[in-house]
C-alpha positions in Angstrom: 55.7 3.8 137.3 59.3 4.5 136.5 58.3 7.9 134.8 56.5 8.8 138.0 59.7 8.4 140.0 61.6 10.4 137.5 59.1 13.2 137.6 59.1 13.3 141.4 62.9 13.4 141.5 62.9 16.2 138.9 60.3 18.2 140.9 62.1 17.7 144.3 65.5 18.6 142.8 64.1 21.8 141.2 62.4 22.7 144.5 65.7 22.1 146.5 67.7 24.2 144.1 65.1 27.0 144.3 65.6 27.0 148.1 69.3 27.3 147.8 70.2 23.6 148.7 73.7 22.8 147.5 74.8 19.8 149.4 73.8 17.0 151.8 72.8 17.0 154.6 71.2 20.4 154.1 68.5 21.3 156.6 66.1 24.4 156.5 64.5 25.2 159.9 62.3 28.3 159.9 64.2 29.5 156.8 67.6 29.2 158.5 69.9 27.0 156.4 72.3 24.4 158.0 74.7 22.4 155.9 76.8 19.5 157.0 76.8 17.1 159.9 79.0 19.5 161.9 76.0 21.8 162.3 73.8 19.3 164.1 75.0 20.6 167.5 74.2 24.1 166.5 70.7 23.0 165.5 70.2 21.3 168.8 71.4 24.3 170.8 69.2 26.8 168.9 66.0 24.8 168.6 66.0 22.5 171.7 
């Protein structure tokens, strides 16, 4: 099972990098990237 976890982590990391993720928290909504907790208010205003 440990190898399954490593494979999943590798897959998800590669997927995130391909989408331009570079930090946490990083949120993609309709292709729009938001990075950092200071963007939560922006997300709420735009998508509420």
